[in-house]
Structure formats: structure tokens, C-alpha cells
C-alpha positions as semicolon CSV with decimal commas, in nm:
position;residue;x (nm);y (nm);z (nm)
1;M;11,578;10,916;8,451
2;V;11,307;11,116;8,275
3;F;10,945;11,018;8,308
4;A;10,702;11,117;8,036
5;K;10,370;11,243;8,161
6;Q;10,129;10,963;8,083
7;Q;9,796;11,090;7,954
8;P;9,487;10,890;8,049
9;D;9,281;10,728;7,776
10;R;8,994;10,965;7,712
11;S;8,816;10,733;7,471
12;C;8,466;10,829;7,585
13;I;8,269;11,073;7,372
14;K;8,447;11,401;7,301
15;G;8,284;11,678;7,098
16;D;8,401;12,017;6,976
17;E;8,193;12,245;7,198
18;V;8,195;12,090;7,544
19;A;8,195;12,219;7,898
20;Q;8,531;12,157;8,060
21;I;8,397;12,161;8,417
22;F;8,104;11,943;8,529
23;L;7,931;12,024;8,859
24;N;7,805;11,712;9,041
25;Y;7,577;11,786;9,338
26;R;7,273;11,675;9,535
27;R;6,967;11,895;9,511
28;E;6,901;11,861;9,886
29;G;7,207;12,043;10,017
30;G;7,455;12,119;9,742
31;A;7,231;12,295;9,490
32;Y;7,293;12,645;9,623
33;A;7,669;12,592;9,634
34;A;7,659;12,442;9,283
35;A;7,464;12,743;9,154
36;L;7,712;12,982;9,316
37;L;8,012;12,788;9,184
38;D;7,847;12,781;8,841
39;E;7,814;13,160;8,847
40;L;8,165;13,231;8,976
41;L;8,346;12,974;8,760
42;S;8,144;13,086;8,457
43;D;8,262;13,443;8,525
44;R;8,619;13,315;8,524
45;F;8,614;13,062;8,237
46;G;8,297;13,139;8,040
47;E;7,944;13,005;8,081
48;D;7,993;12,741;7,810
49;Q;8,282;12,589;8,007
50;V;8,076;12,498;8,315
51;F;7,803;12,232;8,307
52;R;7,530;12,240;8,571
53;A;7,230;12,028;8,476
54;A;6,967;12,279;8,593
55;R;7,113;12,545;8,362
56;S;7,288;12,352;8,087
57;I;7,033;12,095;7,966
58;P;6,792;12,251;7,715
59;P;6,418;12,194;7,766
60;G;6,294;11,880;7,592
61;S;6,638;11,714;7,592
62;D;6,682;11,361;7,722
63;Y;6,815;11,413;8,075
64;S;6,999;11,079;8,095
65;E;7,173;11,119;7,762
66;S;7,262;11,483;7,830
67;I;7,410;11,410;8,171
68;L;7,615;11,108;8,066
69;A;7,742;11,284;7,751
70;A;7,844;11,590;7,953
71;V;8,038;11,374;8,202
72;A;8,208;11,188;7,916
73;E;8,300;11,516;7,745
74;C;8,422;11,720;8,043
75;E;8,778;11,741;8,166
76;V;8,710;11,791;8,537
77;L;8,417;11,670;8,748
78;L;8,370;11,872;9,068
79;V;8,186;11,666;9,331
80;I;8,007;11,907;9,565
81;V;7,997;11,743;9,909
82;D;7,755;11,905;10,153
83;S;7,687;11,805;10,515
84;G;7,418;11,550;10,420
85;W;7,600;11,399;10,121
86;L;7,741;11,093;10,301
87;E;7,411;10,998;10,462
88;K;7,268;10,915;10,118
89;F;7,533;10,644;10,084
90;E;7,536;10,529;10,447
91;S;7,160;10,491;10,482
92;E;7,028;10,144;10,410
93;A;6,688;10,305;10,377
94;S;6,803;10,517;10,084
95;D;6,511;10,604;9,864
96;L;6,715;10,565;9,544
97;P;6,882;10,246;9,421
98;A;7,241;10,301;9,300
99;E;7,140;10,297;8,932
100;R;6,892;10,581;8,994
101;D;7,118;10,790;9,215
102;W;7,244;11,044;8,963
103;V;7,521;11,174;9,187
104;Q;7,665;10,825;9,208
105;R;7,608;10,752;8,837
106;E;7,784;11,071;8,731
107;I;8,084;10,995;8,951
108;E;8,105;10,635;8,833
109;E;8,083;10,754;8,470
110;G;8,362;11,003;8,547
111;F;8,583;10,719;8,674
112;K;8,492;10,504;8,374
113;C;8,588;10,784;8,132
114;E;8,903;10,862;8,335
115;R;8,804;11,219;8,409
116;I;8,975;11,427;8,674
117;I;8,745;11,407;8,977
118;V;8,783;11,663;9,254
119;P;8,572;11,652;9,571
120;V;8,471;12,001;9,686
121;L;8,397;11,997;10,059
122;L;8,153;12,266;10,167
123;S;8,169;12,452;10,498
124;G;8,202;12,217;10,796
125;V;8,230;11,893;10,597
126;K;8,502;11,662;10,722
127;R;8,734;11,467;10,496
128;L;8,565;11,166;10,333
129;S;8,629;10,810;10,451
130;E;8,645;10,507;10,220
131;K;8,449;10,301;10,475
132;S;8,153;10,537;10,457
133;L;8,115;10,507;10,077
134;P;7,985;10,218;9,866
135;G;8,251;10,011;9,686
136;A;8,251;10,189;9,350
137;M;8,251;10,527;9,524
138;A;8,527;10,453;9,778
139;P;8,806;10,597;9,557
140;V;8,648;10,943;9,595
141;A;8,770;10,945;9,956
142;R;9,132;10,909;9,839
143;L;9,117;11,203;9,602
144;Q;9,269;11,536;9,699
145;Y;8,984;11,773;9,773
146;L;8,923;12,147;9,764
147;R;8,726;12,352;10,014
148;F;8,441;12,595;9,942
149;D;8,349;12,788;10,254
150;Y;8,077;13,052;10,269
151;R;8,315;13,274;10,468
152;N;8,582;13,272;10,194
153;I;8,386;13,245;9,869
154;R;8,604;13,467;9,647
155;Q;8,931;13,338;9,792
156;D;8,822;12,972;9,763
157;V;8,698;13,015;9,404
158;G;9,021;13,192;9,310
159;F;9,225;12,905;9,453
160;M;8,990;12,650;9,292
161;A;9,032;12,816;8,950
162;E;9,412;12,808;8,988
163;Q;9,401;12,439;9,079
164;L;9,168;12,356;8,788
165;V;9,414;12,518;8,548
166;R;9,698;12,334;8,722
167;V;9,541;11,988;8,673
168;C;9,394;12,070;8,332
169;P;9,593;12,343;8,155
170;E;9,342;12,348;7,866
171;I;9,096;12,521;8,098
172;G;9,341;12,810;8,130
173;A;9,289;12,899;7,764
174;F;8,923;12,963;7,839
175;E;9,015;13,182;8,136
176;I;9,208;13,413;7,907
177;A;8,928;13,406;7,647
178;A;8,663;13,483;7,907
179;S;8,856;13,783;8,041
180;V;8,917;13,919;7,690
181;E;8,547;13,890;7,596
182;K;8,425;14,089;7,899
183;P;8,366;14,459;7,830
184;D;8,540;14,710;8,056
């Protein structure tokens, strides 16, 4: 019996020039890792293929619209999980309600638009548990994750790039284009 690969419905917004990889992170602990991943993945696939809010949203643009459009347009959403990431969800004294927690909103939008969501566990972070996440976020704990360790940056990014191309072959076309565009 032959099974056809079933493609998810990607009916959310899709434009011509869109970043294929969206970096989701908390400013408190994941910002430095997100900036480093942005730099290294941009070197591999091209700067226009990686969306990181701090770099990608032009001044004067509506933050909310830009973020939600970028999530809807991307192919892969990388969720950067640092050592304090879970506490934001576990704490009843969280300073942000769910609708104002952009990390959560971006992930929920990614699920809604049926994007490929990949948790990226930073150095020392243990595997996520469904019980420790709010209801709408619980599925993140079941997703296969990647590691990004400060001791193995180049190796981990190389493996991450291979896996991104594996789950989304379209990204591979940009890898070739990015390497051709670079001067010797």
C-alpha cells in the first residue's frame, strides 16, 4: 500500500517574499541565542529567510501585524527554550496575561496556521513536559526538539540546518542560493 504525503492546509497569509524560518524567543533568556541563531542561519540560508523581530520589523511598522503575518507566512517556527522559559507558564503570578504573552501568541498562531514548530532546547534545558505548559501550549512538549548548546554551536547549527531542510525541502533552495551569492 502506498501512502501519499499529505500536505497540511497552509491557508493563512502567504506572500512572495517571506522568511522561511521564524525565531520565537523570550527577551529575558533566549535573546542572545536567538541573535546567534539568526546570524548563523542567515549565513546558511540568507538573511531574508530568517525572521527575528528585533532585526526584521522595520521602524514604524505595526508590531502585532508584523509578527502575526510573519508567523502565518513562515514554514518553520523555531521555539527557543531557555532555562527560565517554563517558569513564565508555570507561575501564577505571571506579569503577562496569555493574550499579551507574545511567545505564547506566536506559537498558538503557528499551530493555527499549521506551521512546522520545532522546540530548540538551549544548554542544560530538560525535555518539556505537557503538565508544565498551559493547555494550548501542551502540544509543544510532544514535538521532536533540537539542541543548541554553547559548547557545540557550529555542529548544532549544521545539524539544525540539515533538519530544517529535511522537514521543509523548500528551505534547501535558499541554502544553495545563499552559498552561490557569497563572494569567495
